[in-house]
N, C-alpha and C positions, 0 to 999 in steps of 0.2 A: 735459655733467653737471646744468646746469641748464634740461633739457629740459623737466622736468613742474613746474618750481619756479616758484609766482606771483611777479609784478612783486611786489607788496605797497604795503601806503602806511600812512599813520600809525600804523594799528592793528592791520594786520597784516604779519607778518614775510616777508620774499620774498628777493628776489636783492639783490647786494650795488651799491654803488654804481658800481663799474666792471660790471659786468655787467648795470646798470640803462644805462647810457651804451650799452654796446655795443647794447642795444634799441632805444634810437632812432636810433642810425646804423642797423641794420637794417633799423627803420620807414622810416627815411630815402630808402633805396638801391635800396625794393621796385620801383619802376618805373622806376629808372634816373636820377632828375630830371637836368636841362639845366644846374641851381646847386646847388651843396651847399656849406653851411657847417657846419664842425665845429669847437666850443671845447672844448680838449684832450680829444683823440679817446685819447689813451692815456695818461689821467692815472689811477694807480693800475696799472698793469701792468709788468710784468715785462718787462725787454728783448727777448725772442723771442715774446712775445704783442704787442709796443707793433709791431716791424717787423713781425709778419702783417696788423697793422690797417690800416696804412699801406700796404703793400704792396698790400692788397686796394681800399684808398683811388685809391691808383695806379691800379689796372686801372679801376676808374670812371671815374678821368679818362681814360686812353687810350679808352676805350669812346664817346666824345664829351662827359661832364659836366666842369664846371668846378667844382674842389674847394678852396674857401679857407678855411682850418684854422688855429687856434692852436695852437704846440707847444711846450713846456718841455723844455728841455735833451734835444733830439734827439739819438741815437747817429750816429755816423760813416756806420752801414749807414742810416739814414732819413735823414741829412743826401743820399746820394748818391738817392734817391727824388723828392726835390722838386724841382720844376721851376723855381718862380720864389720868391722869400724877399725878405720887407720887414722891417727891421728899423727900428722905432722908439724913441724915448728922448724922455722929456717934451713927448710931442705932436711931435715933427719926427723926418724921416726922415732916418736916418743910413746905409743902405743898402739898394738893391733891385737884384735881379739873380740871378740864376744861383747856386746854393751854392759851385757849383767855382770861383765868379771873385773870391770874397773873400780869397782868398790874393793874387791879382794886385792888388786895390783896398788891402790892406794894405800891399802894397808899395809903391804911391804914397803912400801917408802916410808912408812913413818906419819903417813896423814891420815885420819880418819876423817869421813865424811860426814858433816853433822847433820841430823835428826831433818828432814823434809829439805834437803836441799839436792840437786840432782849433780850423780855422781860424775858424768859426764861433763858438766859448766862447772863441777870443783876443781877437776882434772884442771880442765883449761886453765882455771884462777892459778894452779899451782905450778904451771907451767909458764906462764907471765912470770910469779912470782920469782923464779928461777933465773927467765931473762932477763928479770930488769935487778937482780942481784949478782954479785963478784964472778959467780960460780956461772951462771950463763944454761942454757938446754942441754949443754952437753953430757952435765953429769945427770939429767932426766935420760936423755939418748944411752947413756952408756949403762944404764939401770936396766931399759928395755933391752938391749943389747948383751948384757952378760949376767945381770943379776946384783950389780955392786950398787949396793943402796950408797942413793948423793945424800951430800951433807945436810944438814936440817940448818932450815933457816932461821934467823933471830927473828925477834918480833917484829922489829923495825921494815924486816924486808917483805914480813907478810902482807896479803892484801888486806883492805878494810873487809872484804866479806869470808875470811879465815881466821879473824883477830880482833878483838874487841879492842877498841882504840882503848889510851893509857894518856894522865893525864903526865905531861914532860920532869921528872924528878929533876931536884936543883943540881944532881952530879950525875947528870944524862949521858955525859960524855964517857967518863968513867966506868958507867956500868954497862955500857952499852960494847967497851972494849973488852971488858969480864966476860959479859955475855957471848960474846964472838969469840973469844977462846974458849969456853964451855961448850958452846955447840962446836966448831971442828973437832973438841977432843972429844964428846962426844960420839960427832959420826967417825971419828977413828976407832972407838971402843965398839961401835956397833960391826964397821969394816972388818974388826978382827972376829967378831963371833959369827962373821958370815961363813962356812962350810964352802972352803974351796975344791971340796971333792965334786961338790956340784957343779955340773956344767949342761949348761943350755946345747939342745941337740944342734944349735946353729955353729958350733965348733969344728965340725965334721964340713967336708966338702962341698956335700949335698946340704942346701937349704929350701928345696922344693917343699911350697905349703899351698892349701888349696885357698886361693880367694877369695871363693864362693861356695855356694853350696851346691853346683854344679861340679865342680873340681877344676876352676880356671887356676893354671900353676904362676906364681909370680916368684923372683927374686926379692923376697921379704924375711925378714928376722923376727922370731917369737919371744912374745916376754917369758922368759923365763921362772920357774918359782924358786923359793929359797926356802932352805931348813931353818926352823928357830931354834934356837937353844932354852933351856932353861930359863937362862940368867935374863935380864933383861936391863938395858943399860936406861940408868935413869937420866929422866929430861930436864937438862939444865933449863929454861926455861920456866920450868915449871913455879922456880923459887923467884921469878922475874917479879916486879909489882904491877900489879894488872894482870896477870895471865889469865886467859882467857881456858876455862877446862870443858872439855869435850866430855859426851855421852861415851861410855865404854861399848855401848851398843852399836855394832856396825852391820848394816844391811845387807841381807841375804845375797851373798854371788853364787855365781854357777863355778862350783870345783871344776879345777884345772890339773893336770897331772902334776904330780909330787916328785915321781922317780926319775931317780937320775938316769938310769937305762931307758926314759921313755921311748919309742920311734914314734915319729909323724909322721901320720898316717893322713892323709886328706880326706879318710870317709870318716873320721873322726870330727869334721867339721859340717859335715852335710845333715842337713836336717832329717830325722827317722822315717819321714815320710816321700824324700826324693832320694836318698841313699839309691846309688845307682846296683843292683845288683844284676842289671842285665842293662846291655848297651840300649839307651835312651833312643825312640824314633820322635825326634821333635817335630812330625809334621811334614807336609808339605811347604817348600820353598815359597812359595807365593800364596796368596787369604783366596785369591779367584782364579777359575780357570780362564782360556785365551778367548772365547768369545764373550762371559759376562766380564769381563776386562775392558774387552774393547769398546762396549759399550757404555761402560760408567765412565771412561774417560773421553768418548764422543759426548757426552752428557755436561761432562766438563767444558769440554772444547766448545758446547755450543753457548752454556754459560758465561763463558768468558767473553765471549763475542757479544754475546747482547746486552752483558755487564758492560765491555769496552767496546763499542762501534766504530772508533773510531778508525782502525785500521783499515776493516772492510768500505765502511763508506768512503776515507778518503779514496780511494781505488776507487770504487765505483762512480764517484763527482770524475775523477781525474778522467776516466775513459770517457762518461758522458760529453762534459764539458770540450776535449779534445775530437769526439765524432761529430759534434755540432759545428767546432771548428773545421774539420775536413771534407764533410756536407755542404757547406758553405761556401769553400774554397776552390773545392775541385767540381761542383758539380754542371749538369748542362754538358759533361766533355764534346769536345768538338771533333770531326773525324778530321785529323791533321795529324802530322808529325810531333806538333807541338800535343795533342790532346794523346797519343800513347807515352809520350815524356812524364806527360801530368800522370797518369794512370802508373808507369814504373815510382814516381815520386811518391805515390800515395801509398804504393803496396809496401815500399821499403821505408817506410814512415811507419807505418800501421806495424809491422813488425817489431821493429826499434820500441816502436811505445809499449806495445805487450811484453817485451823484456823488460824494459827499464819499471812498468807498473811493479812488478814484486821487487823491487830494492828496497821498499819497503819493511819486508821482511825480515831484515837483516838485523836491525835492534831489537825487533820483539821477540825472536827466538832468542837470540842470545842471552837477553835481560830473560828469558823461560829457563835456559840450559841450567843456571843454577839451581833451578826447584827440580829440574830435572835429575840432576846430579845425585843430590840431594835426595829425594823419592827412591828412587831405582839403586842409592848405595843400600838402603833398607830393607829392599825386594819389596815396594810397595806397589811396584808393574813392573812386566818385562817392558825392555824398550822396541820388542816388536810387535807389540800392542800399543805402545805408542805411536810409531809411525805409522801403522797402518790403522789407527783410531784418527792421527792428524790428518792422510790423507784424505780419506773417507770422510771427515769432519769440512775440509774448502771443497769436494767437488761441487756442491751446489752453489757454491757462491762464486767460484769460478767460469761456473756457468752464465750464472746471471751476467757477468762482468762481460763475456766473451758477447751474449747476447743482444744485451742494450747496445753496445758498441755496433754488431750488426745488424742490427736493424736500422738506427740510427742514418748508416752511409749506403747500405745497399739500393733503395731505391732512389736516393738524391744524387749519388753517382750515376747511374742506371748501368750496372754491374750486373754481367753475365754469367751462366752457369749457375748449377743447384744451389739455391739459396743455404740448404743442409750441409752442402759442403765448405762452404765459407764459414759456416759456424763451427764445424768441427775441427778445422784448421786454427780459429782460431782460440778454441776452448783446447786443443791438444799443443798449440804454443803456450797457452797459460800454463798447465800442466807440467810440460818439460821444463819452461822456466821458474818457473816454483820450485820445482823440485832441486834445480840447481846450485839456487838460493839459498833452500834449505841448505843443501848440502855443504856450501863454504860457509855458511856461518855453522856448523858444526864442528869446523876446522880451526876459525880462526881467532884469537883469545878475544879480542874484544871489536865493538862495532866500528871503529875507526878502518883496522885494517877490515872488515869484511867490505864496508863500500869500496874500500880501494882495490881489493879482490875481484868485485864485481861489476869494478867500472872499465878493470882492466882486462878482464874476460870480455865483456861487452864490447870493447874494441875490436879484441882480436876477430871475434864474431863476426863484427861488421863487416870489417874489413873484407874475411877470406866468407861472404856469403854469396858473392856471385854477381854484386852489383855494379862495385868498382872495377873489376874484371872477371870475365866470362873462367869458369870455372876450368876449361880446356886448355886456357889459357896462363892459368896458375903454374907458376913453376913445378916440376916435379917436386923436387923436395918439400914444397909446402903444400901440396895436394890433400894431406892427409888432414890440415884445418880445414879446406873447405868440407869433409865430411865428417871433421866435430864439432864445427857450426852449428849450436842448435836451429841459429838464424837462416840456412841451408836452406833446409823443408819446407817451413813456412811462407817463404820467398817461393822458392820454384811452385808450390802449389797452390800458393792464389794466384799465381801468374798462369798455370797450367788452367785453373778454373776459368780465367777470365779469358784464353785466347784459344783455346783447344777448339777450333772453329774456321771456318772460310769464310768468316763475314769480313768484311773492307772495314778499316779502323781509319784509313787514311793514305797519304799517296807518297811514293818520294817525288825527288826532285825531277826526274823523267816522267812524271806521272803514272808513274804503275802502280799500282791498287794494292796496296798493305796489309795482306791477311793474318789475320792471329794464330796462324800456324807458319806464317814467314816470319811473325815475330819471335815465336817459342825457337826457329830454328837460327835466327839471328843470335839471339840469347846462349845457344847450343842447350835449350833445355829441353826434355822430351817431348815430344808430340803425343806419346801412346795412352790410352786412356789409364789401363793400370797403375802406372808410374804415381798418378795423382794419391792412391788410395797407399800405394808406399812408401810417399812422405810421411803421410799420415800414422802408419803403423811405426816407424823409423821415429819419429817423435815421441810417440807413445814407448816406443824401446828406452829413449832417452830419457824418459818420467822414468820408467822403471828402475834403470841404471844408477841413474843420482838418487832415489829413495832407496836403492841397496845400500849405494856408498852412503849415504845419511845414516841408516840405520847400522853399518858396519863400525863408523867413529864412535855413535854412541853407546854400542853394546861392548866394543874394545877399547876402545880410547877416552874411557871416564879412568879420570884418577882417582877417583872415590870409590872407587868399586871394593865392596865387601867381600874377600873368598869365604 
């Protein structure tokens, strides 16, 4: 039902919270991860859907992945799907082991699970009872560590789910004190019955155990077994008025090792069908090969552009409107020195306009970067394919922007030279500028710093592009900035396309004709034909360089990268 539904964001209505979580799980399991963390994957789902989700998660675990999840109020069917369980209370370990062993664990505490009640829920009730009593959960944690049986609780300290309500007797306060003393005495007797020779394997310095069926090692402690004596301490609560008698039947549980010399082996906690006899091959690191992955990412990029056309349309509208303004402002150029100045102003404004038109990509990519980090941290796709797909996707849109602007101003301003070269220079300028902005966006932490960095570099590139000062007049120690500036090459390329001719464009004060070659010579710009194409190649080279830097930052600068 959600096949064609948008994910949505703060401003766009999309899928529900539960569907969004399932999409996140789907992204995480695309490539079959070796380790998968899930936080409440069944939250907000009905029992059937929750069971289906956990069943699929179990299949993922059976295929060779380690799945660690948190879950609230699992149904009895879901409990049977779990391989290992850890119960914590107030930061302390209450129980760890198989869910099937919870009943056995409670029986050793002296608490029998009532018929028809979930053992796990009953364990949580017992923990809550101790937490609300004067003993606290520390005694339950001590039992999990060393096997020391916790003191029995009085009837008043037991929850409604584990003790039947009784009418308050007249001498309730006196009986309560007597029952308290009897309970504490019974606890001491039970502790004396405990065989001190039985020691948990956790008393050793090595406390490694397998937390999952493929052997992820943690530093936790097991719940040991205890040996029972033939004598059984009488339950002092049985003489209390209204004492609720439980059935002596205990639900069957999975046996655990009882011998004191038992050695913990992580393979004992692996299911038989996945116990590693040899080193398992977890399959390819990524779900798709490079070329299908590029195609998939391109399709997603095109869908995003189609669904959110604001970014592309805003650039196209800006360039269209500014093209019309340039055409109407500088149309019918005069053959004079003022006409030459007007053309120079048009050229430098066009270069700056194309540079600034890509600045709106800063917040767009920074917003998308969080998605990229999350998805690539789970090896959903490669950083290289993401970079290539993004570049290929925007090539036709950048060409359309450059073409629309070129068509508007070309005839109106009576520009000369090959039209295709004029278009290529604008297109290459957009490519290099877009790559530069993407690189800056990948480095900065937020869009505010991104805008500041792009504006600062734009000012530097504008200053050293050769418009305010000829390249040969720039001080030696700043000449490298003229070469680094991505505005230098479209500025010189457009001027060479316009003025590489002996045609007269004006007259100096001495009434001598000023030709196109003379204008280029005065600006110290080369008049050689192949230099035009050299500028185009350099712009494409800068575009490739910035894309490579963009890839390096994505590939090695990700803080969320999984090893």
